[in-house]
C-alpha positions in Angstrom: -16.3 -4.1 59.2 -17.3 -5.2 55.7 -15.7 -2.1 54.4 -12.6 -2.8 56.1 -12.5 -6.4 55.2 -13.0 -5.5 51.4 -10.1 -3.0 51.6 -7.7 -5.3 53.2 -8.7 -7.9 50.7 -8.0 -5.5 47.8 -4.7 -4.5 49.2 -3.8 -8.1 49.7 -4.7 -8.9 45.9 -2.5 -6.0 44.9 0.4 -7.3 47.1 0.2 -10.8 45.2 -0.2 -9.0 41.9 3.0 -7.0 42.5 4.9 -10.0 43.7 3.7 -11.7 40.4 5.0 -8.9 38.3 8.4 -8.7 40.0 8.5 -12.7 39.8 7.7 -12.3 36.0 10.6 -10.0 35.4 13.1 -12.5 37.0 11.4 -15.4 35.4 11.6 -14.2 31.8 15.1 -12.6 32.2 16.5 -15.7 34.0 17.4 -13.3 37.0 17.7 -14.1 40.6 15.2 -16.7 40.9 16.2 -20.6 41.2 13.4 -21.6 38.7 13.2 -19.2 35.5 12.0 -19.8 32.0 15.4 -21.7 31.2 15.9 -23.3 34.4 14.2 -26.0 36.4 13.1 -29.7 35.8 12.9 -30.6 32.2 10.5 -32.9 30.4 10.5 -34.6 27.0 10.2 -32.0 24.2 6.5 -32.7 23.2 5.5 -32.9 26.7 7.0 -29.7 27.9 5.3 -27.9 24.8 1.9 -29.4 25.7 2.4 -28.4 29.5 3.6 -24.9 28.7 0.9 -24.2 26.1 -1.6 -25.5 28.7 -0.4 -23.0 31.3 -0.3 -20.1 29.0 -3.7 -21.1 27.6 -5.2 -21.2 31.1 -4.2 -17.7 31.8 -5.3 -16.3 28.7 -8.7 -17.7 28.8 -9.1 -16.6 32.4 -7.6 -13.2 31.6 -9.9 -12.6 28.6 -13.2 -14.0 29.9 -13.0 -12.2 33.3 -12.1 -8.9 31.5 -15.4 -8.9 29.3 -18.3 -6.6 30.3 -20.8 -9.5 29.7 -18.8 -11.8 32.3 -18.6 -8.8 34.8 -22.4 -8.4 34.9 -22.8 -12.0 35.7 -19.8 -12.2 38.0 -20.9 -9.2 40.1 -24.0 -11.1 41.0 -21.7 -13.5 43.0 -18.8 -11.2 44.0 -19.5 -7.7 45.2 -18.9 -5.1 42.6 -16.3 -3.3 45.0 -13.9 -6.2 45.0 -14.7 -7.6 41.4 -11.5 -6.1 39.9 -9.4 -7.1 42.9 -10.7 -10.7 42.5 -9.9 -10.5 38.9 -6.1 -9.4 39.7 -5.9 -12.0 42.4 -6.9 -14.9 40.2 -4.6 -13.7 37.3 -1.7 -13.5 39.6 -2.2 -16.9 41.1 -2.3 -18.4 37.6 0.8 -16.7 36.8 2.5 -18.3 39.9 1.1 -21.5 38.7 2.8 -20.9 35.5 6.1 -20.2 36.9 5.9 -23.1 39.1 4.9 -25.7 36.6 6.8 -24.4 33.6 9.1 -26.9 31.8 12.0 -25.3 30.3 13.2 -26.1 26.7 16.8 -25.0 26.7 17.8 -25.8 23.0 19.4 -22.5 21.8 17.6 -20.4 18.9 20.0 -17.7 19.0 22.8 -16.6 21.5 24.3 -13.2 21.0 25.2 -12.5 24.8 28.9 -12.1 23.8 28.3 -9.7 20.9 27.7 -6.1 20.8 24.0 -6.7 20.4 23.8 -8.5 23.9 23.9 -5.5 26.1 21.4 -3.8 23.7 18.9 -6.7 23.9 19.4 -6.6 27.7 18.7 -2.8 27.7 15.6 -3.3 25.6 14.4 -6.1 28.0 14.4 -3.3 31.0 12.9 -0.9 28.8 9.9 -3.0 28.0 9.3 -3.8 31.7 9.5 0.0 32.6 7.1 0.9 29.7 4.7 -1.8 31.2 5.0 -0.4 34.8 5.0 3.3 33.9 2.2 3.1 31.3 -0.2 1.9 34.2 0.6 4.9 36.2 0.0 7.2 33.1 -3.8 6.3 33.2 -4.8 5.0 36.6 -2.6 2.1 38.0 -4.7 1.9 41.3 -8.3 1.6 39.4 -6.4 -0.9 36.9 -5.5 -3.3 39.8 -8.6 -2.7 42.1 -7.2 -0.5 44.8 -9.1 2.7 43.8 -12.4 0.7 44.2 -12.0 -0.6 47.6 -10.4 2.6 48.8 -13.4 4.6 47.7 -15.8 2.0 49.2 -13.8 2.3 52.6 -14.4 6.0 52.5 -17.9 5.8 51.5 -17.5 7.5 48.3 -19.1 6.7 44.8 -16.9 4.8 42.3 -17.3 7.0 39.2 -15.9 5.5 35.9 -12.3 6.8 35.2 -12.2 9.4 32.6 -10.9 8.5 29.3 -7.6 10.1 28.6 -4.6 9.9 26.5 -1.6 11.0 28.4 2.1 10.6 27.6 2.8 7.5 25.7 -0.9 7.1 24.9 -0.8 10.0 22.8 1.5 7.8 20.3 0.3 4.2 21.0 -3.1 3.1 22.3 -1.8 0.1 24.1 1.7 0.9 25.6 1.4 -1.8 28.3 1.1 -4.5 25.7 3.9 -2.9 23.6 6.2 -3.1 26.6 5.2 -6.8 27.2 6.2 -7.8 23.5 9.5 -5.8 23.9 10.5 -7.5 27.1 9.5 -10.9 26.0 11.3 -10.8 22.8 14.6 -8.9 23.9 16.6 -11.9 24.9 20.3 -12.1 24.1 20.0 -15.7 24.6 16.7 -17.3 23.1 15.9 -20.7 23.8 13.1 -23.0 22.4 11.1 -22.6 25.6 11.6 -18.7 25.5 10.6 -18.7 21.9 7.5 -20.6 22.7 6.5 -18.1 25.6 7.4 -15.1 23.5 5.4 -16.3 20.3 2.5 -17.5 22.3 2.0 -14.4 24.5 2.5 -12.2 21.4 -0.4 -14.0 19.6 -2.6 -13.9 22.8 -1.8 -10.0 23.0 -2.9 -9.4 19.4 -6.2 -11.4 20.0 -7.0 -9.9 23.2 -6.4 -6.4 22.2 -9.1 -6.8 19.6 -11.6 -7.8 22.4 -10.5 -4.8 24.7 -10.8 -2.4 21.5 -14.4 -3.7 21.3 -15.1 -3.0 24.8 -13.5 0.4 24.7 -15.5 1.5 21.7 -18.7 0.3 23.4 -17.7 2.3 26.6 -16.4 5.4 25.0 -18.1 5.6 21.6 -16.9 8.3 19.3 -14.0 9.4 21.3 -12.4 6.2 21.2 -13.2 5.7 17.5 -11.5 8.9 16.7 -8.6 8.2 18.9 -8.1 4.7 17.1 -8.0 6.6 13.9 -5.2 8.8 14.7 -3.0 6.7 16.9 -1.3 3.3 16.4 -2.3 0.4 18.3 1.1 -1.2 19.6 4.1 0.7 17.8 4.6 3.9 16.2 3.3 4.0 12.6 4.2 6.8 10.1 0.6 6.6 8.7 -0.7 7.8 12.1 -0.7 11.2 13.5 -0.9 11.6 17.3 
């Protein structure tokens, strides 16, 4: 019964995550949803900035702290190891939904090239960015990354061995293609508002900081293999100084 409950919990957490992912696309791209990054109830500029930065900061702190090895060692004394990743995914997703709900748009335009030749180009880059994010997770181990592998192995009474370090497809050229995809998607806006600019700038700064923490963990886990990998492959975008 315990194994079945853990599996159902893991699947539910994944469903919430995937809903948050799809919602993110609509939110950032001002698509389909009634409340997006540029629509919904507005607030005075200073208040909007403080609220939006607080929402982004709350997600950033939770996401970075709960992903650290030291926190996981302490956290798994409270939360069973088999659902630790699912719990992380669930909390991150719920904080994203909180951000979508409470976000205060700032609709002043920074640029608007929707009616130029560059408008469709940026729209295309927006979708390319999101596709890079999604498919990059499958290039390594999508189901381990989002907690499904752990609960499935527990359900089947199999040992949860660490995922092998590998560098397939895009990972041969960029160490963090998921983050590269996010940066592309967040900045590829034919119409850039003040609110969207704040979101893109803040998330980019967070990504650059979070990657440093993740790189430290990866070096501790994989040692020389990751050190050599980092020397020959660029972090976020292709660099002429690096050889894959």
